[in-house]
N, C-alpha and C positions, 0 to 999 in steps of 0.2 A: 815420282810425281813432279819433282822440280823441273826435270827435263821437259816433260809434257807441258807444264805451265809456261816454261820459257818459249817453247816452240809456238804455243798458242798466242803469246804476246807478240812474237815476231810476225806470225801470219796475219793476225787481225790488224796490225798496224801498217801492212803493205796495201797500197791502193790496188795492186794487181790482183790480190785475193778477191776483193769485192767486185772488181770488173769481171773476173772469170766466173765467179758464182752468179753474179747478176745476169751476165749474158747467157749463161747456160740455163738458168731458171726461167728467165723471161722468154727466151726463144722457145724452150720446151713447153712452157705454158701456152704460148700463142699457137704452136703447132698442135698441142693436145686439144685445145678448144676447137680449132678448125677440124682436126681429124675426128673428134668425138661427134661434132655436129654432122659431118658428112656421113660417118658410119651409121649413126642413129637414124638419120633421115632415110636410110635404105632398108631399115628393118621391116620385116613382114609384120602385118597386124597381129598375127598369132604368137608373137614373141611372149614367152612367159616372164613373170617377174624375176625368177632366178636367172634365166638366160640374159635378161636385160642387165641385171646386176653384174654378171660375169663379163658381159660385153663392155660395160663402163670401165671395169677394172683393167681389162686388156687395152682399151683405148688410152687410158691414163698411163699405163706403164710402157707403152710404146713411146709416149711423150717423155717419160723419165729417162729412158735409154738414149734419147736424142741429146741429152745434156752431158753425155759421157766425155766427149772430146774436150770441151772447155774445162771440165774438172780434171781430166788427164793432163792437160797443159798446165793447170795450176800445180799438179803434182810435180811436173818437171821444173817449173819455175821456183818452187819452194826450196829446192836445194841447188839447182844450177845457178840461180841468181847469186847465192852466197859464194859460190866458187868464183864467179865472174867479178864480184865486188871485193873479194878477199875477206869478207865477213866470216867465212867458214873457219878461219884460223882462230878468231875470237870465240866462236862456238866451241871449237875443240879444246881451247884453253879452259873454258868454263865446264865443259863435259868431255873429258879426255876419251871416253869410250865412244868410238865411232858408231858401233852397232847400237848403242843406247840412243845416240842422237837420231839415227835413222829410224829406229822403232818409235821414238817419241814423235817424230814427224808423221810417221804412219798412223799413229793413234789420233793425232789432231786432224789429219787429212781425212781419215776414215769417218770421224765424227762430222766433218764438214760435208762430206759426200752424202752421208745418211740424212743430214739436215736438209741438204739441197733436194734430195729425192722426196722428202716429206713436203717441202715447199711447193713442189710440182704436183705431187700425188693428191694432197688434201684438197686444194682449190680445184684441181682438175676433176676429182671425183664428185665434188659438190656441184660443179658446173654440169658434168655429165648426168648426174642424178636429176638435176633440174630439167635438162633438155629431154631426158627420157622419162619424165614423170608420168606421161600418158600410158606407159607400159607397167606402171606400179612396181618398180624394182624392189626386190627384197634385200635383206642383208647379203653381202657377198657370200657365195657358197664356199665349201671347203676347198674346192679346186682353185680358188682365187689365191690361196696362199703360195702356191708354186709360182704364179705370175708375180705376186708382190715380192717374194724372196728373190726370184730370178732377176727382176728389173733392178732391185736395190743392190744385189750383189754385183751386177754388171757395172753399175756406176761406181761402186766402191773399188771393184777390180781395176777399172781403167785408171782411177786416181792412183792406186797403189803401183800400177805398171808405170805410169808417168813418173812417180817418185823414184822408182827403181832405175829407170832409164836415165833420169837426171843425175842420180848418184853414180851410175856406171860411166856415163860419157862426160859428165861435168861441164856440159855445154848445152845451153837451152835449145839452140837451133837444131843441133844434131839429135838431141833427145826427142824433141817434138816431131822431127822428120821421121825418126824410127817409129814413134808412136802411131803416126798417121799411116805409115806403110803397113804396120802390123794390123791396125784396126780397120783400115779402109782398102788400101791397094791390094794387099795379098788376098783377102777374101774375094775381092772383085776379080782378080786374075784367076783365082781358083775356079770360079764359075765358067771361065772361058777356056781353060786349059784341060786337056785329058787327065783324068785322075785327080783334078783339083778338088773335087767334092770330098775326097778322102782326107785331104789336108785340112779342108775347112771344118771337118768334124772335130779336130783337136785344137782349132783356134777358138777364141772365146766368143766370136760373133754368132756362129750357128747354134751352139748350146743355149745362148741367151735368147735368141730369136725363137727357139723351140719352147723355152720356158714361158715366154710371153705370147705364145700361140700365134707366131707369125711364120712359122715353118712347120712342116709335118714332123711328127716324132720319128727320130731315127735312133734314139737311145733312151734308156730309162731316165726319168727326171733326176734320180740320184747321181747318175753318171754326168749329166749336164751340170749339176751343181758342183760336182767334184772337179770338172775341167775348169770352171770359172774360179773356183777356190784355188786351184793350182796356179792359175795365171796371176792371181793376187799375191800368192805366197812365194812361189819359186823365184821370180825375178828379184824380190826383196832379199831373199837368202843369198842370191848371186851378188847383189849389190853389197850386202854385209861382208861377204868374203873378199870382194874386190877392194873394198875400202880398208880392210884389215891389212891387205898386202901392199897397198899403195899409200905412201905418205903424202 
């Protein structure tokens, strides 16, 4: 717990933390409000209250997912910045176990990512509920939990991936570049190249978009969650092994 508390103190005292969270949350909120208004204005008059509630949740979590890159970049900066400044040596003197340091950072960043998703989702849902009030939305149906879980896991996963890349490359620019390539450029290229759709199915983007109902189902929801979870955990395990071998 001491390592987690220390990492929380370090992160919350960095200006870059609040810039990354602020940019991600405010941008996502603005796009969520715009998207929800646009989508709801196109609904047919026969939309039921349950359908309206589900539509609001989907619109909100599309907005949540839009905050993933700023949070992923926060993940890279949280450790690459320490390597650049040399502060990492002080960290390892205080906590000699490198895996413990990395896991403490992961706990803090995971909490920040979940908090950021709530800061987007709650106001976004209230705004969507207000705009869709003419359809008398009910409480979100059971199917909404897959959307909520998928959107939240996507933003946490991208943050963890950013942390892992920062620990592996120890250079913020390189780590951020690899993050953008994995999250944006490779999926885009996959749509253009023969056989690319097969690759996209094992990347995090397609499973997340399926869970938030922006892509047709090509796999069970459990498989989509498993792929997202693997992208959150496996790169961190690689980073732990890499940091054990390299002094």
